[in-house]
N, CA, C and O atoms as CSV, one atom per row, in Angstrom:
chain,resi,resn,atom,element,x,y,z
A,1,MET,N,N,100.912,122.889,92.515
A,1,MET,CA,C,101.055,121.553,92.303
A,1,MET,C,C,99.931,121.111,91.495
A,1,MET,O,O,98.795,121.577,91.580
A,2,ASN,N,N,100.363,120.048,90.589
A,2,ASN,CA,C,99.104,119.621,89.747
A,2,ASN,C,C,98.591,118.224,90.172
A,2,ASN,O,O,99.060,117.699,91.182
A,3,ALA,N,N,97.779,117.695,89.541
A,3,ALA,CA,C,96.920,116.342,90.150
A,3,ALA,C,C,98.048,115.256,89.961
A,3,ALA,O,O,97.939,114.353,90.790
A,4,GLU,N,N,99.034,115.118,89.142
A,4,GLU,CA,C,99.989,114.130,89.135
A,4,GLU,C,C,100.844,114.260,90.513
A,4,GLU,O,O,101.014,113.317,91.286
A,5,GLU,N,N,101.230,115.251,90.654
A,5,GLU,CA,C,102.181,115.579,91.872
A,5,GLU,C,C,101.532,115.087,93.067
A,5,GLU,O,O,102.040,114.218,93.776
A,6,ILE,N,N,100.122,115.776,93.360
A,6,ILE,CA,C,99.510,115.245,94.405
A,6,ILE,C,C,99.394,113.850,94.471
A,6,ILE,O,O,99.597,113.356,95.580
A,7,ARG,N,N,99.107,113.079,93.519
A,7,ARG,CA,C,98.825,111.631,93.534
A,7,ARG,C,C,100.062,110.983,93.923
A,7,ARG,O,O,100.060,109.984,94.643
A,8,TYR,N,N,101.277,111.597,93.405
A,8,TYR,CA,C,102.667,110.909,93.771
A,8,TYR,C,C,102.878,111.161,95.200
A,8,TYR,O,O,103.454,110.235,95.770
A,9,HIS,N,N,102.572,112.152,95.922
A,9,HIS,CA,C,102.826,112.338,97.293
A,9,HIS,C,C,101.957,111.535,98.130
A,9,HIS,O,O,102.371,111.038,99.177
A,10,LEU,N,N,100.616,111.368,97.661
A,10,LEU,CA,C,99.626,110.592,98.281
A,10,LEU,C,C,100.041,109.014,98.371
A,10,LEU,O,O,99.869,108.377,99.410
A,11,ARG,N,N,100.567,108.478,97.266
A,11,ARG,CA,C,101.083,107.076,96.993
A,11,ARG,C,C,102.187,106.963,98.188
A,11,ARG,O,O,102.202,105.979,98.928
A,12,GLY,N,N,103.015,107.929,98.308
A,12,GLY,CA,C,104.127,107.707,99.278
A,12,GLY,C,C,103.735,107.606,100.617
A,12,GLY,O,O,104.342,106.902,101.423
A,13,ARG,N,N,102.599,108.377,100.937
A,13,ARG,CA,C,102.000,108.449,102.269
A,13,ARG,C,C,101.436,107.066,102.402
A,13,ARG,O,O,101.854,106.401,103.350
A,14,TRP,N,N,100.580,106.548,101.624
A,14,TRP,CA,C,99.833,105.472,101.636
A,14,TRP,C,C,100.771,104.177,101.898
A,14,TRP,O,O,100.534,103.231,102.649
A,15,LYS,N,N,101.860,104.384,101.102
A,15,LYS,CA,C,102.856,103.338,101.453
A,15,LYS,C,C,103.395,103.220,102.805
A,15,LYS,O,O,103.571,102.178,103.437
A,16,ALA,N,N,103.630,104.393,103.158
A,16,ALA,CA,C,104.111,104.464,104.753
A,16,ALA,C,C,103.165,103.938,105.708
A,16,ALA,O,O,103.472,103.272,106.697
A,17,VAL,N,N,101.924,104.291,105.339
A,17,VAL,CA,C,100.928,103.787,106.382
A,17,VAL,C,C,100.740,102.226,106.194
A,17,VAL,O,O,100.599,101.466,107.153
A,18,GLU,N,N,100.752,101.805,104.833
A,18,GLU,CA,C,100.709,100.267,104.758
A,18,GLU,C,C,102.037,99.575,105.446
A,18,GLU,O,O,101.891,98.465,105.959
A,19,GLU,N,N,103.239,100.164,105.464
A,19,GLU,CA,C,104.341,99.455,106.229
A,19,GLU,C,C,104.183,99.506,107.690
A,19,GLU,O,O,104.620,98.580,108.372
A,20,ILE,N,N,103.483,100.704,108.325
A,20,ILE,CA,C,103.109,100.648,109.838
A,20,ILE,C,C,102.234,99.647,110.065
A,20,ILE,O,O,102.389,98.906,111.036
A,21,GLU,N,N,101.181,99.494,109.177
A,21,GLU,CA,C,100.210,98.329,109.470
A,21,GLU,C,C,100.854,97.066,109.507
A,21,GLU,O,O,100.522,96.262,110.378
A,22,ARG,N,N,101.836,96.751,108.578
A,22,ARG,CA,C,102.609,95.502,108.547
A,22,ARG,C,C,103.353,95.278,109.710
A,22,ARG,O,O,103.322,94.191,110.288
A,23,GLN,N,N,104.046,96.265,110.110
A,23,GLN,CA,C,104.886,96.144,111.637
A,23,GLN,C,C,103.871,95.853,112.629
A,23,GLN,O,O,104.151,94.988,113.459
A,24,GLU,N,N,102.719,96.432,112.692
A,24,GLU,CA,C,101.687,96.259,113.800
A,24,GLU,C,C,101.200,94.783,113.612
A,24,GLU,O,O,101.071,94.049,114.592
A,25,LEU,N,N,100.993,94.458,112.631
A,25,LEU,CA,C,100.574,93.013,112.408
A,25,LEU,C,C,101.564,91.983,112.892
A,25,LEU,O,O,101.222,90.979,113.516
A,26,ARG,N,N,102.937,92.311,112.539
A,26,ARG,CA,C,103.917,91.341,112.909
A,26,ARG,C,C,104.146,91.470,114.358
A,26,ARG,O,O,104.559,90.448,114.904
A,27,ALA,N,N,103.983,92.401,115.021
A,27,ALA,CA,C,104.071,92.657,116.465
A,27,ALA,C,C,103.024,92.149,117.315
A,27,ALA,O,O,103.218,92.019,118.524
A,28,SER,N,N,101.810,91.822,116.712
A,28,SER,CA,C,100.707,91.276,117.455
A,28,SER,C,C,100.752,89.933,118.008
A,28,SER,O,O,101.399,89.100,117.374
A,29,THR,N,N,100.263,89.634,118.918
A,29,THR,CA,C,100.216,88.480,119.627
A,29,THR,C,C,99.158,87.581,119.158
A,29,THR,O,O,98.169,88.058,118.601
A,30,ILE,N,N,99.295,86.205,119.354
A,30,ILE,CA,C,98.236,85.341,119.149
A,30,ILE,C,C,96.903,85.593,119.849
A,30,ILE,O,O,95.796,85.492,119.320
A,31,GLN,N,N,97.152,85.921,121.065
A,31,GLN,CA,C,96.065,86.411,121.869
A,31,GLN,C,C,95.286,87.695,121.410
A,31,GLN,O,O,94.059,87.753,121.486
A,32,GLN,N,N,96.035,88.686,120.947
A,32,GLN,CA,C,95.324,89.754,120.351
A,32,GLN,C,C,94.722,89.545,119.083
A,32,GLN,O,O,93.791,90.269,118.731
A,33,ASN,N,N,95.190,88.548,118.292
A,33,ASN,CA,C,94.537,88.395,116.941
A,33,ASN,C,C,93.369,87.576,117.304
A,33,ASN,O,O,92.341,87.730,116.645
A,34,TRP,N,N,93.402,86.649,118.356
A,34,TRP,CA,C,92.283,85.832,118.639
A,34,TRP,C,C,91.188,86.815,119.239
A,34,TRP,O,O,90.038,86.756,118.804
A,35,LYS,N,N,91.499,87.625,120.132
A,35,LYS,CA,C,90.513,88.629,120.529
A,35,LYS,C,C,89.950,89.344,119.479
A,35,LYS,O,O,88.724,89.449,119.438
A,36,LYS,N,N,90.769,89.942,118.475
A,36,LYS,CA,C,90.001,90.738,117.247
A,36,LYS,C,C,89.026,89.780,116.514
A,36,LYS,O,O,87.911,90.196,116.201
A,37,LEU,N,N,89.427,88.451,116.215
A,37,LEU,CA,C,88.645,87.652,115.398
A,37,LEU,C,C,87.296,87.261,116.200
A,37,LEU,O,O,86.276,86.963,115.577
A,38,ASN,N,N,87.340,87.276,117.620
A,38,ASN,CA,C,86.116,87.098,118.356
A,38,ASN,C,C,85.172,88.204,118.273
A,38,ASN,O,O,83.953,88.046,118.203
A,39,GLU,N,N,85.795,89.378,118.283
A,39,GLU,CA,C,85.228,90.713,118.106
A,39,GLU,C,C,84.308,90.789,116.917
A,39,GLU,O,O,83.163,91.239,116.947
A,40,ILE,N,N,84.882,90.340,115.953
A,40,ILE,CA,C,84.494,90.521,114.464
A,40,ILE,C,C,83.254,89.398,114.448
A,40,ILE,O,O,82.218,89.650,113.833
A,41,MET,N,N,83.391,88.440,114.997
A,41,MET,CA,C,82.507,87.394,114.937
A,41,MET,C,C,81.189,87.779,115.847
A,41,MET,O,O,80.053,87.575,115.419
A,42,ILE,N,N,81.411,88.278,116.972
A,42,ILE,CA,C,80.549,88.749,117.949
A,42,ILE,C,C,79.506,89.821,117.148
A,42,ILE,O,O,78.278,89.739,117.146
A,43,ARG,N,N,80.266,90.768,116.522
A,43,ARG,CA,C,79.719,91.786,115.731
A,43,ARG,C,C,78.805,91.397,114.594
A,43,ARG,O,O,77.746,91.981,114.363
A,44,ALA,N,N,79.276,90.370,113.890
A,44,ALA,CA,C,78.549,89.634,112.880
A,44,ALA,C,C,77.209,89.197,113.342
A,44,ALA,O,O,76.121,89.509,112.860
A,45,LYS,N,N,77.454,88.440,114.334
A,45,LYS,CA,C,76.365,87.845,115.135
A,45,LYS,C,C,75.218,88.880,115.413
A,45,LYS,O,O,74.032,88.659,115.170
A,46,LEU,N,N,75.725,90.052,115.960
A,46,LEU,CA,C,74.694,90.961,116.429
A,46,LEU,C,C,74.084,91.606,115.321
A,46,LEU,O,O,72.918,91.992,115.406
A,47,LEU,N,N,74.780,91.767,114.254
A,47,LEU,CA,C,74.133,92.232,113.000
A,47,LEU,C,C,73.360,91.372,112.211
A,47,LEU,O,O,72.744,91.803,111.237
A,48,GLY,N,N,73.335,90.121,112.564
A,48,GLY,CA,C,72.551,89.054,112.042
A,48,GLY,C,C,73.317,88.487,110.761
A,48,GLY,O,O,72.649,87.963,109.869
A,49,LEU,N,N,74.463,88.564,110.670
A,49,LEU,CA,C,75.107,88.214,109.524
A,49,LEU,C,C,75.460,86.740,109.800
A,49,LEU,O,O,75.944,86.468,110.898
A,50,SER,N,N,75.241,85.698,108.825
A,50,SER,CA,C,75.658,84.504,108.965
A,50,SER,C,C,76.085,83.759,107.677
A,50,SER,O,O,75.517,84.016,106.617
A,51,ARG,N,N,77.036,82.876,107.746
A,51,ARG,CA,C,77.399,82.108,106.555
A,51,ARG,C,C,76.496,80.954,106.281
A,51,ARG,O,O,76.309,80.535,105.139
A,52,ASN,N,N,75.943,80.451,107.331
A,52,ASN,CA,C,74.992,79.094,107.414
A,52,ASN,C,C,75.901,77.999,107.217
A,52,ASN,O,O,77.105,78.101,107.452
A,53,ASP,N,N,75.312,76.883,106.759
A,53,ASP,CA,C,76.156,75.750,106.518
A,53,ASP,C,C,76.854,75.618,104.996
A,53,ASP,O,O,77.913,75.032,104.771
A,54,ASP,N,N,76.041,76.275,104.037
A,54,ASP,CA,C,76.607,76.067,102.864
A,54,ASP,C,C,76.630,77.307,102.141
A,54,ASP,O,O,75.528,77.712,101.774
A,55,ASP,N,N,77.730,78.068,101.826
A,55,ASP,CA,C,77.739,79.415,101.295
A,55,ASP,C,C,78.520,79.457,99.992
A,55,ASP,O,O,78.983,80.492,99.512
A,56,GLY,N,N,78.640,78.117,99.404
A,56,GLY,CA,C,79.329,77.932,98.103
A,56,GLY,C,C,80.628,78.165,98.259
A,56,GLY,O,O,81.218,78.534,97.243
A,57,GLU,N,N,81.339,78.040,99.389
A,57,GLU,CA,C,82.798,78.310,99.506
A,57,GLU,C,C,83.607,77.360,98.786
A,57,GLU,O,O,84.620,77.711,98.180
A,58,MET,N,N,83.113,75.919,98.840
A,58,MET,CA,C,83.913,75.022,98.210
A,58,MET,C,C,83.810,75.192,96.689
A,58,MET,O,O,84.795,75.102,95.957
A,59,GLU,N,N,82.620,75.433,96.267
A,59,GLU,CA,C,82.533,75.636,94.830
A,59,GLU,C,C,83.444,76.703,94.095
A,59,GLU,O,O,83.887,76.596,92.951
A,60,VAL,N,N,83.644,77.787,95.003
A,60,VAL,CA,C,84.547,78.913,94.803
A,60,VAL,C,C,86.078,78.250,94.633
A,60,VAL,O,O,86.887,78.451,93.727
A,61,PHE,N,N,86.185,77.494,95.673
A,61,PHE,CA,C,87.630,76.866,95.755
A,61,PHE,C,C,87.878,76.052,94.664
A,61,PHE,O,O,88.953,76.173,94.076
A,62,LEU,N,N,86.937,75.123,94.243
A,62,LEU,CA,C,87.046,74.295,93.133
A,62,LEU,C,C,87.180,75.091,91.784
A,62,LEU,O,O,87.849,74.540,90.910
A,63,ARG,N,N,86.649,76.271,91.516
A,63,ARG,CA,C,86.802,77.088,90.469
A,63,ARG,C,C,88.300,77.607,90.360
A,63,ARG,O,O,88.984,77.490,89.343
A,64,TRP,N,N,88.694,78.170,91.490
A,64,TRP,CA,C,89.896,78.717,91.586
A,64,TRP,C,C,91.059,77.637,91.021
A,64,TRP,O,O,91.968,77.861,90.223
A,65,ALA,N,N,90.694,76.332,91.747
A,65,ALA,CA,C,91.855,75.232,91.497
A,65,ALA,C,C,91.799,74.940,89.941
A,65,ALA,O,O,92.828,74.748,89.293
A,66,LYS,N,N,90.553,74.918,89.393
A,66,LYS,CA,C,90.427,74.709,87.970
A,66,LYS,C,C,91.326,75.614,86.997
A,66,LYS,O,O,92.047,75.265,86.063
A,67,LEU,N,N,91.047,76.911,87.523
A,67,LEU,CA,C,91.749,78.025,86.817
A,67,LEU,C,C,93.085,78.052,86.810
A,67,LEU,O,O,93.718,78.395,85.812
A,68,LYS,N,N,93.723,77.635,88.106
A,68,LYS,CA,C,95.106,77.549,88.309
A,68,LYS,C,C,95.598,76.334,87.561
A,68,LYS,O,O,96.627,76.407,86.890
A,69,GLU,N,N,94.949,75.298,87.647
A,69,GLU,CA,C,95.427,74.370,86.574
A,69,GLU,C,C,95.505,74.583,85.394
A,69,GLU,O,O,96.558,74.270,84.839
A,70,LYS,N,N,94.519,75.132,84.677
A,70,LYS,CA,C,94.617,75.800,83.228
A,70,LYS,C,C,95.819,76.642,83.025
A,70,LYS,O,O,96.613,76.537,82.090
A,71,TYR,N,N,95.871,77.533,84.058
A,71,TYR,CA,C,96.947,78.621,83.954
A,71,TYR,C,C,98.377,77.914,83.842
A,71,TYR,O,O,99.228,78.221,83.007
A,72,GLU,N,N,98.506,76.930,84.802
A,72,GLU,CA,C,99.872,76.325,84.840
A,72,GLU,C,C,100.131,75.446,83.765
A,72,GLU,O,O,101.317,75.305,83.467
A,73,ALA,N,N,99.148,74.723,83.013
A,73,ALA,CA,C,99.169,73.850,81.876
A,73,ALA,C,C,99.556,74.869,80.836
A,73,ALA,O,O,100.465,74.573,80.060
A,74,SER,N,N,99.008,75.943,80.751
A,74,SER,CA,C,99.409,76.905,79.572
A,74,SER,C,C,100.829,77.426,79.708
A,74,SER,O,O,101.486,77.634,78.689
A,75,ARG,N,N,101.305,77.633,80.844
A,75,ARG,CA,C,102.633,78.048,81.173
A,75,ARG,C,C,103.455,76.885,80.848
A,75,ARG,O,O,104.558,77.207,80.405
A,76,ARG,N,N,103.222,75.477,80.946
A,76,ARG,CA,C,104.256,74.601,80.679
A,76,ARG,C,C,104.322,74.552,79.301
A,76,ARG,O,O,105.428,74.415,78.778
A,77,THR,N,N,103.067,74.662,78.447
A,77,THR,CA,C,103.257,74.501,76.914
A,77,THR,C,C,104.011,75.720,76.371
A,77,THR,O,O,104.755,75.553,75.404
A,78,THR,N,N,103.886,76.835,76.875
A,78,THR,CA,C,104.442,77.898,76.399
A,78,THR,C,C,106.020,78.153,76.827
A,78,THR,O,O,106.737,78.983,76.267
A,79,ASP,N,N,106.430,77.314,77.893
A,79,ASP,CA,C,107.782,77.491,78.296
A,79,ASP,C,C,108.805,76.470,77.739
A,79,ASP,O,O,110.002,76.476,78.027
A,80,ILE,N,N,108.203,75.606,76.920
A,80,ILE,CA,C,108.984,74.639,76.251
A,80,ILE,C,C,109.684,75.213,75.127
A,80,ILE,O,O,109.070,75.931,74.339
A,81,PRO,N,N,111.005,74.943,74.969
A,81,PRO,CA,C,111.839,75.690,73.823
A,81,PRO,C,C,111.519,74.974,72.410
A,81,PRO,O,O,112.051,75.381,71.377
């Protein structure tokens, strides 16, 4: 078996794993998701990880909004016959 065949088989296996994970996520309840989120937050707190008040999230959001606007504007001008 060469490297390309191995990659092909591994890709198939990872796709199967991804589908199982999707099914598990769909089957999980709100309570299970809430518990997982709380566990993540507790672990972050114990590790001393903190977002503080301003982590630049709004700046990132505004950049993405500007990029999206420019992308959509360029699509409108190129889609005109």
